[in-house]
C-alpha positions in Angstrom: 114.9 29.7 -51.1 111.2 30.0 -51.4 109.1 33.2 -51.2 107.8 34.1 -47.8 104.2 34.2 -49.0 104.3 30.6 -50.4 103.0 27.7 -48.3 104.3 24.5 -49.7 102.5 22.3 -47.2 99.0 23.4 -48.2 97.8 23.0 -51.8 96.3 26.2 -53.2 93.3 24.3 -54.7 92.2 22.8 -51.3 88.7 24.2 -50.7 88.6 23.2 -47.0 89.1 25.9 -44.3 92.2 25.7 -42.0 90.0 24.3 -39.2 88.7 21.6 -41.5 92.3 20.7 -42.6 93.3 20.6 -38.9 90.5 18.3 -37.9 90.4 16.1 -41.0 92.8 13.4 -39.7 90.4 12.9 -36.7 87.5 12.3 -39.0 89.3 10.3 -41.7 91.2 7.8 -39.4 88.7 5.6 -37.6 91.3 4.7 -34.9 91.2 8.3 -33.8 87.5 8.5 -33.3 87.8 7.5 -29.6 90.1 10.5 -29.2 87.6 12.7 -30.9 84.8 11.6 -28.6 86.9 12.2 -25.5 88.0 15.6 -26.7 84.3 16.5 -27.4 83.1 15.3 -24.0 85.9 17.3 -22.2 85.1 20.5 -24.1 81.3 20.0 -23.6 81.8 19.5 -19.9 83.9 22.6 -19.6 81.3 24.6 -21.6 78.5 23.1 -19.5 80.2 24.4 -16.4 80.4 27.9 -17.9 76.7 27.7 -18.8 75.7 26.5 -15.3 77.7 29.3 -13.6 76.1 31.8 -16.1 72.7 30.7 -14.8 73.7 32.0 -11.4 74.5 35.3 -13.0 78.1 35.3 -12.2 79.7 38.2 -14.3 82.9 36.5 -15.3 81.0 33.3 -16.3 78.6 35.5 -18.4 81.6 37.1 -20.0 83.2 33.7 -20.7 80.0 32.5 -22.2 79.7 35.5 -24.5 83.3 35.1 -25.6 82.9 31.4 -26.4 79.6 32.1 -28.2 81.3 34.7 -30.3 84.2 32.4 -31.2 81.7 29.7 -32.2 79.8 32.2 -34.4 83.1 33.5 -35.9 84.4 30.0 -36.8 81.1 29.2 -38.3 80.9 32.4 -40.3 84.5 32.0 -41.6 83.6 28.6 -42.9 80.6 29.9 -44.7 78.1 28.3 -42.3 78.6 24.9 -43.9 80.9 22.0 -43.7 82.3 19.8 -40.9 83.3 22.8 -38.8 79.8 24.0 -38.4 78.5 20.5 -37.7 81.2 20.2 -35.1 80.3 23.5 -33.4 76.6 22.8 -33.4 77.1 19.2 -32.1 79.4 20.6 -29.3 76.8 23.1 -28.2 74.0 20.4 -28.3 76.2 18.1 -26.2 76.9 21.0 -23.9 73.2 21.7 -23.4 72.6 18.1 -22.6 75.4 17.9 -20.1 74.2 21.2 -18.5 70.7 20.0 -18.3 71.8 16.8 -16.6 73.9 18.7 -14.2 71.1 21.3 -13.4 68.1 18.9 -13.2 70.1 16.1 -11.6 71.0 18.3 -8.7 74.7 18.2 -9.3 75.0 22.0 -9.7 
């Protein structure tokens, strides 16, 4: 039997964070890039709806936006503010801002 603190699946010398190891197959296999794009668009659309509802000063939307912003900061901080995780978080927020701007100025919301 192995010790409870040993993790045989993860090499100890792997410098990537757990989020980077989780997302690595999506970046490395080009056949999964379509899935990555769809996942990013769905998440950005969801976040854009939170941003747009926050513009109307709805308290629960403001709380949700604060929570998501804190989680984004925390994930970035834990990865040392570098690497693919931070690029993914920043890209997701830029995409969210674009979708929210289209929804706001296009008159959809």
